C-alpha positions in Angstrom: 0.0 0.0 0.0 1.4 3.4 -1.0 0.6 6.6 0.9 0.2 9.5 -1.5 -1.1 12.7 0.3 -2.6 15.4 -1.8 -0.7 18.5 -0.7 -1.2 19.1 3.0 -4.8 17.9 3.1 -3.8 15.0 5.4 -2.8 17.6 8.1 -6.3 19.2 8.3 -7.5 16.9 11.0 -4.5 17.4 13.3 -5.5 19.0 16.6 -3.8 22.3 17.5 -4.2 24.8 20.4 -5.5 28.2 19.4 -5.0 30.9 22.1 -5.8 34.5 22.2 -3.6 36.8 24.3 -5.4 39.7 25.9 -2.2 41.1 27.3 0.6 40.4 29.8 2.6 41.9 32.6 5.5 41.1 34.8 5.0 40.8 38.5 7.0 39.7 41.5 5.9 36.4 43.0 5.0 38.1 46.3 2.5 40.3 44.4 1.0 37.3 42.6 0.6 35.6 45.9 -1.2 38.7 47.2 -3.9 38.6 44.5 -7.4 38.2 45.7 -10.9 38.1 44.3 -11.2 41.9 43.9 -7.6 42.4 42.6 -7.0 44.3 39.4 -3.9 43.5 37.3 -3.0 46.1 34.7 -1.9 44.6 31.4 0.5 46.0 28.7 -2.1 46.3 26.0 -4.4 49.3 25.3 -8.1 48.8 24.9 -8.1 49.7 21.2 -5.2 47.3 20.3 -5.8 44.1 18.5 -5.3 40.8 20.4 -2.7 38.2 19.4 -4.0 35.0 18.0 -1.6 32.1 18.3 -1.6 28.4 17.2 0.7 26.2 19.3 2.4 29.4 20.5 3.1 30.8 17.1 1.5 34.2 16.3 -0.6 33.8 13.2 -3.2 36.6 13.3 -4.6 39.5 15.2 -8.2 40.1 16.1 -10.8 41.7 18.3 -13.2 40.4 20.9 -16.9 40.2 19.9 -19.9 39.1 21.9 -22.4 36.6 20.4 -25.3 35.9 22.7 -23.8 35.1 26.1 -20.4 34.0 24.8 -17.2 35.8 23.7 -15.8 35.3 20.3 -13.0 36.6 18.1 -13.2 38.4 14.8 -10.0 37.9 12.8 -8.9 41.3 11.5 -5.4 40.6 10.2 -3.6 37.4 9.1 0.1 37.6 9.4 1.9 37.1 6.2 -1.1 38.0 4.2 -0.2 41.6 3.4 -0.1 42.2 -0.3 3.4 42.1 -1.7 4.8 45.4 -2.5 5.2 45.6 -6.2 8.6 46.3 -7.6 8.8 49.8 -9.1 8.3 49.8 -12.9 11.5 50.3 -14.8 12.0 53.8 -16.0 11.2 54.3 -19.7 14.2 54.0 -21.9 15.3 56.9 -24.0 15.2 56.3 -27.7 18.5 56.0 -29.4 19.5 56.3 -33.0 19.1 52.6 -33.7 15.6 52.3 -32.3 12.5 52.0 -34.6 10.2 54.8 -33.9 
């Protein structure tokens, strides 16, 4: 029996972990141990910044939180690596020379 995958279709059923990072901060352990139910931890991200979307720890996209019914969701706003390629500038027109047909 020969295994002949069609492109990467055979990988589509592999489980991966998708995580969304709201923000982060550095704290001393004594401050972490002092956290309680009413504690507020300030994060390094502003409220209007997009959230990082990662698959198995690798950043793949950025998005924003949405609410759908009584659940949170994520709207993908930007996929990394999907920016349109910057087109190379067109070559400057060549000046006609004596031997060119006009």
